[in-house]
VMD Tcl script that draws the C-alpha trace (Angstrom):
set ca {
  {8.70 11.88 -42.64}
  {6.08 11.59 -40.94}
  {3.75 8.62 -40.85}
  {0.05 9.19 -41.07}
  {-1.98 6.91 -38.70}
  {-5.96 6.64 -38.86}
  {-7.46 7.42 -35.84}
  {-9.48 4.29 -34.04}
  {-11.54 5.06 -31.96}
  {-11.96 1.20 -30.55}
  {-8.09 0.76 -30.31}
  {-7.97 4.10 -28.01}
  {-11.04 3.18 -26.19}
  {-9.31 0.12 -25.19}
  {-5.82 1.36 -24.34}
  {-8.16 4.03 -21.90}
  {-9.93 1.04 -20.58}
  {-6.43 -0.93 -19.75}
  {-5.53 2.25 -18.27}
  {-8.06 2.13 -15.72}
  {-7.44 -1.78 -14.75}
  {-4.46 -1.13 -14.40}
  {-5.13 1.64 -11.67}
  {-7.43 0.34 -10.07}
  {-5.31 -3.03 -9.91}
  {-2.32 -0.91 -8.17}
  {-4.60 0.73 -5.69}
  {-5.58 -2.34 -4.22}
  {-3.64 -5.10 -2.75}
  {-4.97 -8.37 -1.05}
  {-3.84 -9.06 2.44}
  {-2.97 -11.96 3.76}
  {-6.18 -12.00 6.17}
  {-8.16 -11.76 2.73}
  {-9.10 -7.72 3.05}
  {-8.12 -5.04 0.40}
  {-5.14 -3.11 1.44}
  {-4.73 0.82 -0.32}
  {-1.42 1.07 -1.96}
  {0.96 3.37 0.26}
  {2.37 6.22 -1.35}
  {6.11 6.66 -1.37}
  {8.90 9.00 -2.38}
  {12.39 6.61 -2.79}
  {15.80 7.58 -3.81}
  {19.24 6.63 -3.72}
  {22.82 7.73 -3.01}
  {26.22 6.08 -3.12}
  {25.92 5.01 0.24}
  {21.94 4.29 0.99}
  {18.59 3.90 -0.46}
  {15.97 6.09 1.53}
  {12.23 5.47 1.62}
  {9.50 7.95 2.65}
  {5.95 7.82 3.44}
  {3.20 10.00 5.23}
  {1.12 8.63 7.66}
  {-0.64 11.42 8.94}
  {-2.38 10.03 12.44}
  {-0.57 6.53 12.90}
  {1.51 6.03 15.83}
  {5.16 4.90 15.10}
  {5.30 1.77 17.34}
  {2.36 0.59 14.39}
  {3.82 1.01 11.74}
  {5.92 -2.52 9.90}
  {8.30 -2.40 8.20}
  {10.19 -5.77 7.23}
  {13.35 -6.49 5.16}
  {13.29 -9.91 4.14}
  {15.90 -11.23 1.17}
  {15.97 -8.14 -1.11}
  {12.01 -7.29 -0.40}
  {11.07 -4.60 1.77}
  {7.73 -4.28 3.31}
  {5.85 -1.51 5.01}
  {2.50 -1.49 6.19}
  {0.23 0.59 8.48}
  {-3.27 1.29 9.45}
  {-4.70 5.15 8.59}
  {-7.07 5.52 12.05}
  {-10.71 5.47 10.58}
  {-13.72 7.77 11.14}
  {-15.37 8.27 13.76}
  {-18.82 6.28 14.55}
  {-20.92 8.58 16.03}
  {-20.48 11.64 13.98}
  {-22.60 12.24 11.01}
  {-19.73 13.78 8.63}
  {-20.65 16.43 6.28}
  {-17.39 15.53 4.30}
  {-15.16 12.55 4.63}
  {-12.46 12.43 2.79}
  {-9.48 11.34 4.31}
  {-7.53 8.14 3.91}
  {-8.32 5.50 6.47}
  {-7.73 1.61 6.47}
  {-4.70 -0.51 5.98}
  {-2.23 0.80 3.71}
  {1.22 -1.20 2.57}
  {3.85 -1.48 -0.10}
  {5.88 -4.20 -1.06}
  {9.33 -3.04 -3.08}
  {11.81 -5.27 -4.54}
  {15.19 -3.53 -3.88}
  {17.76 -3.19 -6.71}
  {20.78 -3.27 -4.51}
  {21.79 -5.52 -1.80}
  {21.39 -3.38 1.83}
  {22.36 -3.98 5.33}
  {19.02 -4.40 7.36}
  {20.97 -4.44 10.27}
  {21.77 -0.97 10.12}
  {18.58 0.59 8.85}
  {17.33 3.10 11.05}
  {13.49 4.44 10.78}
  {12.43 8.09 11.50}
  {9.26 9.70 12.17}
  {8.66 13.37 12.38}
  {5.13 14.99 12.07}
  {3.62 12.31 10.36}
  {6.46 11.20 7.90}
  {7.96 8.41 7.85}
  {11.65 8.23 6.74}
  {13.58 4.77 6.34}
  {17.52 4.73 5.63}
  {18.80 1.62 4.58}
  {22.52 1.65 4.11}
  {23.98 0.06 0.78}
  {26.18 -3.50 1.38}
  {29.77 -2.30 0.99}
  {30.26 -4.85 -1.89}
  {28.20 -2.19 -3.90}
  {28.97 0.99 -2.61}
  {31.01 3.58 -4.94}
  {34.19 3.01 -4.78}
  {37.37 5.29 -5.95}
  {40.69 4.13 -7.16}
  {43.66 5.95 -7.13}
  {45.60 6.28 -10.17}
  {49.87 6.06 -9.56}
  {52.44 7.25 -11.80}
  {55.77 5.14 -12.01}
}
mol new
graphics top color blue
foreach p $ca { graphics top sphere $p radius 0.5 }
foreach p [lrange $ca 0 end-1] q [lrange $ca 1 end] { graphics top cylinder $p $q radius 0.2 }
display resetview
């Protein structure tokens, strides 16, 4: 059985407005120094033994990427190089400025065993899960 819902443009407009506000709020984050930081887009996945986080940071030198783990919080930040100042651009579309991302890790990790690799502007961070949360196989024995 279906329910008939009357069209209410005010309700639908408010929903779109709320979505736009949320999108703007999530795109910029205030930094500790008061400047706005862009939200660093990432890919993240977990398997049985580790959590892997990837972020594209084109033009960033690996030594300028900051990765911090404090408790169950991971923070990645970097600054994408700015535009040249003595050039009159026809197009200026590449992102630049301070980018960061803070993630709440949902499982304990071993930060001392974490590895970060940088390959052609792609940061890959591998965080081994703590032994206590790794999957374990229990063999059944017959009597």
